[in-house]
C-alpha positions in Angstrom: 82.8 43.6 119.4 84.6 44.2 122.6 82.5 43.1 125.6 83.1 46.5 127.2 80.7 48.1 124.6 77.8 45.6 125.1 75.7 48.2 126.9 76.1 50.6 123.9 75.3 47.9 121.5 72.0 47.3 123.4 71.2 51.0 123.1 71.9 50.9 119.4 69.7 47.9 118.9 66.8 49.5 120.8 67.1 52.6 118.6 67.4 50.5 115.5 64.1 48.6 116.4 62.5 51.9 117.1 63.5 53.3 113.6 62.5 50.1 111.9 58.9 50.6 113.0 58.8 53.8 110.9 58.1 52.8 107.4 59.2 55.9 105.5 62.2 58.3 105.8 59.7 61.1 106.1 58.5 59.4 109.3 62.0 58.8 110.5 62.9 62.5 109.9 59.9 63.5 112.0 60.9 61.1 114.7 64.5 62.4 114.7 63.3 66.0 115.0 60.9 65.0 117.8 63.8 63.3 119.7 65.8 66.6 119.4 62.9 68.6 120.7 62.7 66.3 123.7 66.3 66.9 124.7 67.1 68.7 128.0 67.6 72.5 127.4 71.2 73.5 126.7 72.5 76.3 129.0 72.5 79.6 127.1 75.8 80.7 128.7 77.5 77.5 127.3 76.8 78.4 123.7 80.4 79.5 123.3 83.1 78.8 120.9 84.8 76.6 123.5 81.8 74.1 123.2 81.1 74.6 119.5 81.8 71.5 117.4 84.0 72.3 114.4 83.2 70.7 111.1 79.4 71.1 111.2 77.4 73.1 108.7 75.0 74.2 111.5 75.9 75.6 114.9 76.4 72.7 117.3 77.4 72.8 120.9 78.5 69.8 122.9 79.6 69.7 126.5 80.6 66.8 128.7 81.2 66.1 132.4 82.3 63.1 134.3 80.0 61.7 137.0 80.8 58.4 138.8 83.2 57.4 136.1 80.6 57.9 133.3 80.4 60.7 130.8 77.2 62.8 130.6 76.8 64.9 127.5 74.6 67.9 126.9 74.2 69.3 123.4 72.2 71.6 121.1 72.1 72.8 117.6 70.4 75.7 115.7 69.1 73.2 113.2 66.2 70.8 114.1 67.4 67.8 112.2 70.9 68.2 113.6 69.5 68.5 117.1 67.6 65.2 116.5 70.8 63.6 115.3 72.5 64.8 118.5 69.7 63.2 120.5 70.5 59.9 118.7 74.2 60.1 119.5 73.5 61.0 123.1 71.1 58.2 123.6 73.9 55.8 122.6 76.9 57.5 124.2 75.8 59.6 127.2 76.0 57.8 130.5 78.9 55.6 129.3 82.4 55.1 130.5 85.3 56.4 128.5 86.3 52.8 127.6 82.8 52.0 126.4 82.8 55.0 124.1 86.3 54.4 122.8 85.5 50.8 121.9 82.2 51.5 120.1 82.6 53.0 116.6 79.7 54.8 115.0 78.7 51.9 112.7 75.0 52.8 113.4 75.4 55.9 111.2 75.5 53.6 108.2 73.3 50.9 109.8 70.5 53.4 110.4 70.8 54.7 106.8 72.0 58.1 107.8 74.9 58.0 105.3 72.6 57.5 102.4 69.6 59.7 103.5 71.4 62.7 104.8 73.3 65.2 102.7 77.1 64.7 102.7 77.6 67.8 104.8 75.1 66.6 107.4 76.8 63.2 107.5 80.2 64.9 107.8 78.8 66.9 110.6 77.6 63.8 112.3 81.1 62.3 112.2 82.5 65.6 113.5 80.2 65.4 116.5 81.2 61.7 117.1 84.9 62.8 116.8 84.3 65.3 119.6 82.6 62.7 121.7 85.7 60.5 121.3 87.9 63.4 122.2 86.0 63.9 125.5 86.2 60.2 126.2 89.9 60.2 125.6 90.5 63.2 127.8 88.3 61.7 130.6 90.1 58.4 130.3 93.5 60.1 130.8 92.0 62.0 133.8 90.7 58.8 135.4 93.9 56.9 134.9 96.0 59.7 136.4 94.0 59.7 139.6 
């Protein structure tokens, strides 16, 4: 693992420890939904096609802005479980530099058991959201290097 992504690896490990404390997948689903409910509200006026993530079964909106060289994400979904999965992704990637994001593949999706415990369409949506996060990171990296 690239040393650039050490901070993201630490975030992943903290989440993994948190999920390991939950003995059943029913408990994990409840925790994922609770994480989604605790997310900051997404601005109603930003629920536009411009911010909609393509490739998700549910409606998903993802917006990013750059602050002091780090990308801050805000997101929402019309499905509770998806909103919780967004919270997981944002706990790992939000507040990171473009280089950190680009050097940290979403291995935690498999590691946390999401690939085997979510429907294939939900898993595909999760990868679509990650792809959009990478797209933002790539765009912001170009912006930063051109300044």
